[in-house]
C-alpha positions in Angstrom: 1.3 21.9 -16.7 2.9 19.3 -14.5 3.4 19.0 -10.7 6.8 19.4 -9.2 7.8 17.9 -5.9 8.3 21.4 -4.5 4.7 22.4 -5.5 3.4 19.2 -3.8 5.4 19.9 -0.7 4.0 23.4 -0.5 0.5 22.1 -0.9 1.0 19.4 1.7 2.3 22.1 4.2 -0.6 24.4 3.3 -3.1 21.6 4.2 -1.3 20.5 7.3 -0.4 17.0 6.0 2.7 15.7 7.8 5.4 14.2 5.6 9.1 13.4 5.4 11.5 13.7 2.6 13.6 10.5 2.3 17.3 11.1 2.4 19.1 11.5 -0.9 16.0 11.9 -3.0 14.5 14.9 -4.7 11.4 13.4 -6.3 9.4 11.9 -3.5 7.8 12.4 -0.1 6.8 9.9 2.6 3.4 10.1 4.3 2.3 8.1 7.4 -1.3 6.9 7.2 -3.3 5.2 10.0 -4.8 1.7 9.5 -7.6 0.0 11.3 -6.4 -3.6 11.3 -2.9 -3.8 9.8 0.0 -3.2 12.2 3.7 -3.1 11.4 6.7 -5.0 13.0 6.8 -2.7 16.0 3.0 -2.8 16.6 2.0 0.5 15.0 -1.3 0.7 13.3 -0.2 2.5 10.2 1.7 2.4 6.9 4.2 4.7 5.2 3.2 5.7 1.7 5.9 7.0 -0.6 4.6 9.5 -3.2 6.9 9.7 -6.1 6.6 11.9 -9.2 7.9 10.4 -12.4 8.1 11.3 -16.1 8.5 15.0 -15.5 5.5 15.1 -13.1 3.1 13.3 -15.5 2.8 10.2 -13.3 2.5 10.0 -9.6 3.3 6.7 -8.0 2.1 5.8 -4.5 4.0 3.0 -3.0 3.5 1.2 0.2 6.4 -1.1 0.8 6.9 -3.5 2.4 4.0 -4.9 4.2 5.0 -6.7 7.4 3.3 -10.0 7.2 5.4 -12.2 9.6 3.0 -11.5 12.5 0.2 -13.2 10.4 2.1 -16.5 10.3 0.8 -17.4 13.8 -2.8 -18.6 14.3 -4.9 -18.0 17.4 -3.4 -21.1 19.0 0.1 -19.7 18.6 1.1 -22.2 16.0 3.5 -21.1 13.3 1.9 -21.4 9.8 4.0 -19.7 7.2 2.5 -18.5 4.0 4.7 -19.5 1.1 5.7 -17.1 -1.6 3.6 -19.0 -4.2 0.6 -18.6 -1.9 1.2 -14.9 -1.4 1.6 -14.5 -5.2 -1.7 -16.3 -5.8 -3.5 -14.3 -3.3 -2.1 -11.0 -4.5 -2.9 -11.9 -8.2 -6.5 -12.7 -7.3 -6.9 -9.5 -5.4 -5.3 -7.5 -8.2 -8.1 -8.8 -10.5 -10.6 -7.1 -8.2 -8.9 -3.7 -7.7 -8.4 -0.9 -10.3 -5.4 1.3 -11.0 -3.2 -0.5 -8.4 -1.5 -3.7 -7.7 0.0 -5.9 -4.9 3.2 -7.7 -5.7 5.6 -10.0 -3.9 9.4 -9.4 -4.2 12.1 -12.0 -4.1 12.3 -11.9 -0.3 8.6 -12.5 0.1 7.8 -8.9 1.0 4.4 -7.6 -0.2 4.4 -4.3 -2.0 1.4 -2.1 -3.1 1.6 0.4 -5.9 -1.0 2.9 -7.2 -0.2 4.8 -10.3 -2.0 8.0 -11.1 -1.4 9.6 -14.6 -1.5 13.4 -14.7 -2.1 13.9 -18.4 -4.4 16.9 -18.7 -2.8 20.2 -19.4 -4.1 21.8 -16.2 -4.0 18.7 -14.0 -1.8 18.9 -10.9 -1.3 16.6 -8.0 -2.5 18.3 -4.8 -2.8 17.5 -1.1 -6.4 16.5 -1.2 -5.8 13.9 -3.9 -2.7 12.6 -2.1 -4.8 12.3 1.1 -7.6 10.4 -0.7 -5.2 8.0 -2.4 -3.3 7.4 0.9 -6.6 6.6 2.6 -7.5 4.1 -0.2 -4.1 2.5 0.2 -4.7 2.2 4.0 -8.0 0.5 3.2 -6.2 -1.9 0.8 -3.6 -2.7 3.5 -6.4 -3.5 6.0 -8.2 -5.7 3.5 -5.0 -7.6 2.5 -4.2 -8.0 6.2 -7.7 -9.4 6.9 -7.5 -11.9 4.1 -4.1 -13.2 5.0 -5.1 -13.4 8.7 -8.2 -15.4 7.8 -6.1 -17.7 5.6 -3.8 -18.5 8.5 -6.4 -18.6 11.4 -9.0 -20.6 9.5 -6.3 -23.0 8.3 -7.7 -22.5 4.8 -6.0 -24.4 1.9 -8.3 -23.2 -0.8 -7.4 -19.7 -2.1 -10.7 -19.4 -3.9 -12.6 -20.0 -0.6 -10.5 -17.2 0.9 -11.1 -14.8 -2.0 -14.8 -15.3 -1.8 -14.5 -13.3 1.5 -13.0 -10.4 -0.4 -15.2 -7.3 -0.1 
């Protein structure tokens, strides 16, 4: 037994979880999740998580994309200190070694993406609203932690990635 997007939508509605259906799609929903530290390009403390069902409902992908990191390129003195794509890649790769079932990545434009894959392999296993809420909260925590690390890298003028990652919870 697999989960269909319509079953997931009904369960989200039943549990009062707000969502949107992106235009021109029939396999995903978009859920807004509050964050504590991370804020987007218009100043909102929150992220949008796209929940996508793939492989006939046997895999659920939770994608937060893209992270807005441009605001982190300014230190407390207001000085511009960009993080180069290679530095972002190195930071995300090191963080990926410490997290399970998920990963950060950096695309060609330097935008940071976060993906969590959840296999639904058991015969009676379905994706429900409670699981979606828990994964979305975990992704919000990951966004806050990533934001904190990048912010420290810029504000403390760190050049050693290892020194930064020693601060990773």
